C-alpha positions in Angstrom: 73.2 30.1 94.6 70.3 28.7 92.6 66.8 28.6 94.1 65.9 25.0 95.2 63.4 23.2 93.1 59.9 22.8 94.4 59.4 19.2 95.8 56.4 17.0 96.3 55.7 13.7 98.0 56.2 10.3 96.3 52.4 9.7 96.6 51.7 13.0 94.8 54.3 12.3 92.1 52.8 8.8 91.4 49.3 10.3 91.4 50.4 12.9 88.9 52.1 10.4 86.6 49.0 8.2 86.6 46.8 11.3 85.9 49.0 12.1 82.9 48.6 8.6 81.6 44.8 8.8 82.2 44.5 12.1 80.4 46.1 10.7 77.2 42.8 9.2 75.9 41.1 12.5 76.6 43.7 14.4 74.7 43.6 11.9 71.8 39.9 12.3 71.6 40.1 16.1 71.6 42.8 16.0 68.9 40.7 13.7 66.8 37.7 16.0 67.1 39.9 19.1 66.3 41.9 17.6 63.4 39.5 15.1 61.8 35.9 15.3 62.9 35.5 19.1 63.2 37.0 19.8 59.7 34.8 17.0 58.2 31.6 18.5 59.8 32.6 22.0 58.7 33.1 20.8 55.1 29.6 19.2 55.1 28.1 22.5 56.3 29.9 24.4 53.7 28.8 22.0 50.9 25.2 22.3 52.1 25.3 26.1 52.2 27.0 26.3 48.8 24.2 24.0 47.3 21.5 26.2 48.7 23.3 29.4 47.6 23.8 28.0 44.1 20.1 27.0 43.9 19.0 30.5 44.9 21.5 32.0 42.5 20.2 29.9 39.7 16.5 30.8 40.5 17.4 34.5 40.5 19.2 34.2 37.2 16.4 32.3 35.6 13.8 34.8 36.9 15.8 37.7 35.5 16.3 35.8 32.2 12.5 35.2 32.0 11.8 38.9 32.7 14.3 39.8 30.0 12.5 37.6 27.5 9.3 39.3 28.4 10.9 42.7 27.9 12.1 41.5 24.5 8.6 40.5 23.5 7.3 44.0 24.5 10.1 45.7 22.6 9.1 43.7 19.5 5.5 44.9 19.8 6.5 48.4 20.5 8.4 48.5 17.2 5.1 48.0 15.5 2.5 50.8 14.9 0.6 50.2 18.2 -0.5 52.7 20.8 2.1 52.4 23.5 -0.3 53.4 26.3 -2.5 50.5 25.5 0.5 48.3 24.9 2.0 48.7 28.4 -1.4 48.3 30.0 -2.0 45.1 28.2 1.5 43.8 28.8 1.1 44.1 32.6 -2.3 42.5 32.5 -0.8 39.3 31.0 0.8 38.2 34.3 4.1 39.8 33.5 6.9 39.6 36.1 7.4 43.4 35.9 5.8 45.8 38.4 5.8 48.9 36.1 6.5 49.6 32.5 6.9 53.0 30.9 8.5 54.8 28.0 10.8 57.9 28.3 11.4 60.4 25.5 14.8 61.9 24.6 14.6 64.4 27.5 13.8 61.7 30.1 10.1 62.5 30.6 7.5 59.7 30.9 5.2 59.5 27.8 3.3 56.3 28.6 3.2 54.2 31.8 1.4 51.3 33.4 1.8 50.0 37.1 0.7 46.7 38.3 -2.6 46.8 40.3 -2.9 50.6 39.9 -5.8 52.6 38.5 -5.0 53.7 35.0 -6.4 57.3 35.2 -4.7 58.1 38.5 -1.4 56.6 37.2 -1.4 58.8 34.1 -2.3 61.9 36.1 0.5 61.3 38.6 3.4 60.2 36.4 2.8 61.4 32.8 5.5 63.9 31.7 7.5 63.3 35.0 11.1 64.1 34.5 13.4 61.1 35.2 16.5 62.5 33.5 18.4 62.4 36.7 17.4 58.9 37.7 19.5 55.8 37.3 17.1 54.4 34.7 18.1 57.3 32.4 21.7 57.9 33.4 23.1 54.6 32.1 26.6 55.8 31.1 26.2 55.3 27.4 24.7 51.9 27.5 21.6 51.4 25.3 20.2 48.2 26.8 20.7 46.0 29.8 19.9 45.9 33.6 20.4 48.7 36.1 21.7 48.3 39.6 19.3 48.2 42.5 17.5 51.5 43.1 14.4 52.8 45.0 11.8 53.2 42.3 10.1 56.6 42.2 7.1 54.9 40.5 6.4 51.9 42.8 8.3 53.1 45.9 10.0 49.6 46.2 13.6 48.4 45.8 13.8 47.4 42.1 16.0 46.7 39.2 15.0 47.8 35.6 15.6 46.5 32.1 16.1 49.3 29.6 16.4 49.5 25.8 16.2 52.1 23.1 13.0 51.8 21.0 13.1 54.3 18.2 13.4 57.8 19.8 12.1 56.6 23.2 13.5 54.3 25.9 11.6 51.4 27.4 11.9 51.0 31.2 10.6 47.7 32.8 10.9 47.7 36.6 11.1 44.4 38.5 10.7 44.6 42.3 13.4 42.8 44.3 10.8 41.2 46.6 9.3 39.4 43.6 12.5 37.3 43.3 12.2 33.7 44.7 10.8 33.4 48.2 13.3 30.7 49.1 14.9 32.9 51.8 11.7 32.9 53.9 11.3 29.1 53.6 14.9 28.6 54.7 14.5 31.0 57.7 11.9 28.6 59.1 14.8 26.0 59.2 17.1 28.4 61.1 18.9 29.3 57.8 19.4 32.9 57.0 19.6 33.8 53.3 20.3 37.3 52.1 20.7 38.9 48.6 23.4 41.7 48.3 24.0 43.9 45.2 27.4 44.7 43.7 27.9 47.6 46.1 27.3 45.2 49.1 23.8 46.8 49.8 21.3 44.4 51.3 18.4 43.9 48.8 16.7 40.8 50.1 16.2 39.5 53.6 13.6 37.2 55.3 12.5 40.4 57.2 11.1 42.6 54.4 11.6 45.7 56.6 15.3 45.2 56.6 15.4 44.7 52.8 13.9 48.2 52.3 16.5 49.9 54.6 19.4 49.2 52.2 22.0 48.1 54.8 25.6 48.0 53.6 27.2 44.7 54.4 30.6 45.5 53.1 32.1 45.2 56.6 31.2 41.5 56.9 34.2 39.1 56.8 32.6 37.3 53.9 33.5 40.2 51.6 37.2 40.1 52.6 37.6 37.0 50.4 41.0 36.4 48.8 41.4 37.1 45.1 37.7 38.0 44.9 36.6 34.3 44.9 33.1 33.7 43.6 32.4 31.1 46.3 33.8 31.8 49.9 32.9 30.5 53.3 33.8 31.9 56.7 32.3 33.0 60.0 31.1 36.5 60.6 29.1 38.7 62.9 25.7 40.2 62.0 23.2 42.0 64.3 25.2 40.9 67.4 25.0 37.3 66.4 27.8 35.0 65.3 27.1 33.2 62.0 28.9 30.7 59.7 28.0 31.4 56.1 28.8 30.9 52.4 28.8 33.6 49.7 28.2 32.9 46.0 28.6 35.7 43.5 26.6 36.0 40.2 28.7 36.8 37.1 26.4 39.1 35.1 24.9 41.3 37.8 27.7 41.1 40.4 25.1 40.3 43.1 25.9 37.9 45.9 23.8 35.3 47.7 24.7 34.7 51.4 23.5 31.5 53.1 24.3 31.3 56.8 23.4 29.7 60.1 24.0 30.8 63.7 27.1 29.0 65.1 25.3 28.1 68.3 22.6 26.1 66.3 25.2 24.5 64.1 27.3 23.1 66.9 24.7 22.7 69.6 24.1 18.9 69.0 27.7 18.1 68.5 28.8 20.0 71.6 26.1 18.2 73.7 27.4 14.7 72.6 31.0 15.8 73.2 30.0 17.1 76.7 28.4 13.8 77.6 31.4 11.9 76.4 33.8 14.2 78.4 31.7 13.8 81.6 31.9 10.0 81.2 35.7 10.1 80.6 36.3 12.5 83.5 34.3 10.3 85.8 36.3 7.2 84.9 39.6 9.2 85.3 38.5 10.4 88.8 37.8 6.7 89.9 41.1 5.6 88.5 42.9 8.4 90.4 41.2 7.5 93.7 42.4 3.9 93.3 45.9 5.2 92.3 46.0 7.4 95.4 45.5 4.4 97.7 48.2 2.4 95.9 50.6 5.3 95.8 50.2 5.7 99.6 51.4 2.1 100.1 54.5 2.8 98.0 55.1 6.0 99.9 55.1 4.2 103.3 57.6 1.7 102.1 59.9 4.5 100.8 59.5 6.2 104.2 61.2 3.2 105.9 64.1 3.5 103.5 64.3 7.3 104.0 64.5 6.8 107.8 67.5 4.4 107.3 69.2 7.1 105.2 68.6 9.7 107.9 70.1 7.5 110.5 73.2 7.0 108.3 73.4 10.8 107.9 73.4 11.2 111.7 76.3 8.8 112.1 74.4 5.7 113.0 75.8 3.1 110.6 74.2 0.0 112.4 71.3 -0.6 110.0 69.6 -3.9 109.0 67.9 -5.0 105.7 64.1 -4.5 105.6 62.4 -7.5 103.9 59.5 -6.6 101.5 57.4 -8.5 99.0 58.8 -6.3 96.2 62.2 -7.4 95.0 63.4 -3.9 94.1 62.6 -2.6 97.6 64.7 -5.5 99.1 67.6 -4.7 96.8 67.4 -1.0 97.7 67.5 -1.8 101.4 70.6 -4.0 100.9 72.3 -1.2 99.0 71.6 1.2 101.8 73.2 -1.1 104.4 76.3 -1.6 102.1 76.5 2.2 101.7 76.5 2.7 105.5 79.5 0.3 105.9 81.4 2.0 103.0 80.8 5.4 104.6 82.0 4.2 108.0 85.3 2.9 106.4 85.8 6.1 104.4 85.3 8.3 107.5 88.1 6.4 109.3 90.4 7.0 106.3 89.4 10.6 106.1 90.3 11.3 109.7 93.8 9.9 109.1 94.2 12.1 106.0 92.8 15.1 107.9 95.6 14.9 110.4 98.1 14.8 107.7 96.6 17.8 105.9 96.6 19.8 109.2 100.3 19.3 109.5 100.9 20.3 105.8 98.7 23.4 106.3 100.8 24.6 109.3 104.0 24.3 107.2 102.4 26.2 104.3 101.2 29.0 106.6 104.8 29.5 107.8 106.0 29.7 104.1 103.2 32.2 103.2 104.0 34.4 106.1 107.6 34.6 105.1 106.8 35.3 101.5 104.3 38.0 102.5 106.9 39.8 104.4 109.2 39.8 101.4 106.4 41.0 99.2 105.7 43.9 101.5 109.3 45.0 101.4 109.3 44.8 97.6 106.1 46.9 97.4 107.7 49.6 99.5 110.7 49.8 97.2 108.4 49.9 94.2 106.4 52.8 95.7 109.6 54.8 96.3 110.7 54.1 92.7 107.3 55.1 91.3 107.4 58.4 93.4 110.8 59.2 92.0 109.7 58.4 88.5 106.6 60.8 88.8 108.9 63.5 90.2 111.2 63.0 87.3 108.4 63.2 84.8 107.0 66.4 86.3 110.5 67.9 86.1 110.7 66.8 82.4 107.3 68.3 81.6 108.3 71.6 83.2 111.7 71.5 81.4 109.9 70.9 78.1 107.6 73.9 78.8 110.7 76.1 79.6 112.5 74.7 76.6 109.5 75.6 74.4 109.4 79.1 75.9 113.2 79.5 75.5 112.9 78.5 71.8 110.1 81.0 71.4 112.3 83.7 72.9 115.2 82.9 70.7 113.0 82.8 67.6 111.4 86.2 68.4 114.7 87.7 69.2 116.0 86.6 65.9 112.9 87.9 64.2 113.2 91.3 66.0 116.8 91.7 64.7 115.8 92.6 61.2 113.2 95.3 61.9 115.3 96.9 64.7 118.4 96.8 62.5 116.5 98.5 59.6 115.2 101.1 62.0 118.7 101.7 63.4 120.1 102.1 59.9 117.4 104.4 58.8 117.8 106.6 61.9 121.6 106.8 61.5 121.1 107.8 57.9 118.6 110.5 58.9 121.2 111.8 61.4 123.8 112.1 58.6 121.4 114.0 56.4 120.6 116.3 59.4 124.3 117.0 60.1 125.0 117.8 56.5 122.1 120.2 56.1 123.3 121.8 59.4 126.7 122.4 58.0 125.2 124.0 54.8 123.1 126.3 57.0 126.2 127.3 58.9 128.1 128.2 55.7 125.1 129.7 54.0 125.3 127.3 51.1 121.8 125.8 51.5 119.9 125.7 48.2 116.3 125.2 47.6 116.9 121.9 45.8 119.2 120.7 48.5 116.6 121.5 51.2 114.0 119.7 49.1 116.2 116.6 48.7 116.9 116.6 52.5 113.2 116.7 53.3 112.4 113.8 50.9 115.2 111.7 52.4 114.1 112.5 55.9 110.5 111.5 55.2 111.7 108.2 53.6 114.0 107.4 56.6 111.3 108.3 59.0 108.9 106.0 57.1 111.3 103.1 57.1 112.0 103.6 60.9 108.2 103.8 61.6 107.3 100.7 59.7 110.1 98.6 61.2 109.4 99.8 64.7 105.6 98.9 64.2 106.6 95.4 63.1 108.9 95.0 66.1 106.1 96.3 68.3 103.7 93.8 66.8 106.2 90.9 67.4 106.8 92.0 71.0 103.1 92.3 71.7 102.3 88.8 70.3 105.3 87.4 72.1 104.3 89.1 75.3 100.7 87.7 75.1 101.9 84.2 74.1 104.6 84.1 76.8 102.2 85.4 79.4 99.6 82.8 78.5 102.1 79.9 78.3 103.8 80.8 81.6 100.4 80.9 83.4 97.0 79.3 83.4 94.9 82.4 83.7 91.3 82.0 82.4 89.8 84.6 80.0 87.5 85.0 77.0 89.5 85.1 73.8 89.1 84.9 70.0 90.3 81.5 68.7 91.2 83.2 65.4 93.4 85.8 67.1 95.0 83.1 69.2 96.0 81.1 66.1 97.5 84.3 64.5 99.6 85.1 67.6 100.9 81.5 67.7 101.7 81.4 64.0 103.4 84.7 64.3 105.6 83.6 67.2 106.4 80.3 65.5 107.3 82.0 62.2 111.1 82.0 62.9 111.0 78.3 63.2 108.4 77.5 60.5 109.9 79.7 57.8 112.8 77.4 57.3 110.6 75.1 55.2 108.2 75.9 52.4 105.2 74.5 54.4 102.0 76.3 53.6 99.8 76.8 56.6 96.1 77.3 55.8 93.9 78.9 58.6 90.1 78.4 58.3 88.8 79.7 61.7 85.9 82.1 61.8 86.6 85.3 63.7 83.4 85.0 65.7 84.4 81.8 67.4 85.4 82.6 71.0 86.1 80.6 74.1 85.9 81.2 77.8 88.9 79.1 78.6 92.7 79.0 79.2 94.5 80.4 76.2 98.0 79.6 77.6 97.5 75.8 77.9 95.5 75.8 74.6 98.3 77.7 72.9 100.9 75.3 74.2 98.9 72.4 72.8 98.5 74.0 69.4 102.2 75.0 69.2 103.2 71.5 70.1 100.9 70.0 67.4 102.2 72.5 64.7 105.8 71.9 65.5 105.2 68.2 65.8 104.0 68.3 62.2 107.1 70.2 61.1 109.5 68.0 63.0 108.0 64.5 62.4 105.5 64.9 59.5 107.9 66.8 57.2 111.1 65.3 58.5 112.5 64.5 55.1 110.5 67.1 53.1 110.8 70.9 52.5 107.3 71.4 51.1 103.9 70.5 52.3 100.6 71.8 53.7 99.1 72.2 57.1 95.4 73.0 57.4 93.8 74.3 60.6 90.0 74.6 60.9 87.5 75.0 63.6 83.7 75.0 64.0 81.4 75.6 67.0 78.4 73.4 67.8 76.3 74.5 70.7 78.6 74.4 73.8 81.5 72.6 72.0 84.3 73.7 69.7 86.0 71.2 67.4 89.5 72.1 66.1 91.1 70.1 63.3 94.8 70.2 62.5 95.8 68.1 59.6 98.9 67.8 57.4 99.9 65.9 54.2 103.1 64.6 55.8 104.4 61.1 56.0 101.9 59.9 58.5 102.1 57.7 61.6 102.4 53.8 61.3 99.3 51.9 62.4 101.3 50.1 65.2 102.5 53.4 66.7 99.2 55.3 66.5 97.6 53.9 69.7 100.8 54.8 71.7 101.5 58.4 70.6 99.9 59.9 73.8 101.9 57.6 76.1 104.6 59.2 78.2 108.2 58.9 77.0 107.1 57.3 73.7 109.1 58.8 70.8 110.5 57.8 67.5 113.5 60.1 67.9 115.0 58.5 71.0 118.6 59.9 71.3 117.9 62.7 68.7 116.5 65.2 71.2 113.0 63.8 71.5 111.7 63.4 75.1 108.5 61.6 74.3 106.5 64.0 76.4 105.1 66.5 73.8 101.9 64.7 72.8 101.5 63.3 76.4 101.5 66.9 77.7 99.0 67.9 75.0 96.7 65.0 76.0 96.9 65.9 79.7 96.2 69.6 79.1 93.2 68.9 76.8 91.6 66.4 79.2 92.5 67.8 82.6 92.7 71.6 82.0 90.4 72.2 79.0 87.8 69.5 79.8 88.0 68.2 76.2 89.1 65.2 74.1 91.9 64.7 71.6 92.4 61.9 69.1 94.5 61.2 66.1 93.9 59.7 62.7 96.7 58.8 60.3 97.6 56.8 57.3 101.2 56.3 56.2 102.0 58.4 53.2 98.7 60.3 53.4 99.2 62.5 56.5 97.9 62.9 60.0 94.8 64.6 61.5 94.4 65.7 65.1 90.9 66.4 66.3 90.3 68.4 69.5 86.8 68.7 71.0 86.8 71.4 73.7 84.2 73.0 75.9 83.4 76.5 74.8 83.2 77.4 78.5 85.8 75.4 80.3 85.3 74.5 84.0 87.5 76.2 86.5 90.6 74.3 87.5 89.3 73.5 90.9 86.2 72.0 89.3 88.2 69.7 87.0 
């Protein structure tokens, strides 16, 4: 039964519906802000930030280009026969953009140097012949001219970039401090705009706070640097120093530097959010007033429906004497009239139902009598069916036992026939030996024994004894195997046994029956596979399967192959018996383990062989058996047995 739906009063439902209608303008406004106004404002902010970033980028590029022109002028002068010490001093004194200029020899040692606002004598004493061969200004990876990446200058102690070029046998190095680039970032910070300059390795090289610029922060973790397809201009929000920003990144082509222009999200949206908040407060106030008025009107509707509800309750209690309630609303009057008409219709139907109920009662009494009579007949039929089923089960048990005895009788007959040959040979050899002995006895009595005759007698006696011994050993082996198989199959004693030995004993006892056809039996069972189980029932199963292959699989053939294999996996042993006989039809395969199912009905087949095998495997050996076959290709039986079978009382 489904759970009843939660209900509410009519006044509440009307109030909710009116509230939904009132909330539509609010939702429309929010949707307009989200889908139209917000993206428009965001685009304006991005355009403004991109303009500022592009302006700063252009200023930096122009400043670097100017510095490169100055370096080119210095290189032209250095190529002339002028003292380079005086040349670098004069160059910096001419309001150059560079902070230090020096020449390195081929080993990377400083040979002439000048530093802005530094005392000449002290500068030369400190830095002349200083080895800079391991610095980035010397290690330029085979380049002979150009700009280095940002580095901490050993000479000025400030973050700098340097222009280098080979001049004769020396290298000119002109360092430009990063903090001499345009000061636009500080002016923008006064307007709540944060501007940063980042090198190609995402190291911070310029910030409104100069102390941060010198610390070389790596900003590679910012979301701005996760731009798709390495876009040169990219805008997104990111977090920096525990503050949320919305910013734009512009990348320079030559240096690989990036300019970041950003603003705190709180300052960007503060004004807009305030206007939106005021508008929402106004809308919510209007909605509340509308809902209060709607609540009063819905209460009036609710009272009118309460009158109609009371009429319906009276009808449910059996009071059909109701009158029409007159209201100013036409629909209410029509509803009241319909309720009165419904009460009259219900009254008329109840009278008709009472009449039909009496008729049904009489019919039910008649049906009960019929059901009682038929139930009595059914009970008698069930009793007869139970007797028949019991007799059928007894008959099947007798057939199963008869099948077992017939199998054992066939085994006895076969072994007896097989014993006839070795015992006959032994009898013939012993009688021949007796004749040899009587003849030599006569010769001894007459004194006509010769050395050659005695030697011939001994050779014949040894040969006869050998023949007798070999045939008696063969007979003994047959009797021992038969005795073990017969004992196992006539009882269900549990013991530990070798699966390989069990197969050899079974094949030996079945030899009189299997040798009639040239069927090759291949045995692939490891000698170390042993089971703690019931060899008798298992032997009966294996014998039935082998003979089933001979009788059915090779019914019209004298040649073929049967392969028997086994493998042990943990506590299970899987036995596979497959032949290349004629196979089993697909329609018959699901029924081969059913009792009394046989394709040789009237030809000696009882239909219980595979049924017995299935019962033994499942009930006694606690295993499983299944068959696979394809017509013309052969049949495969797969047995999965417990390596340690449960005791019969546990099954």
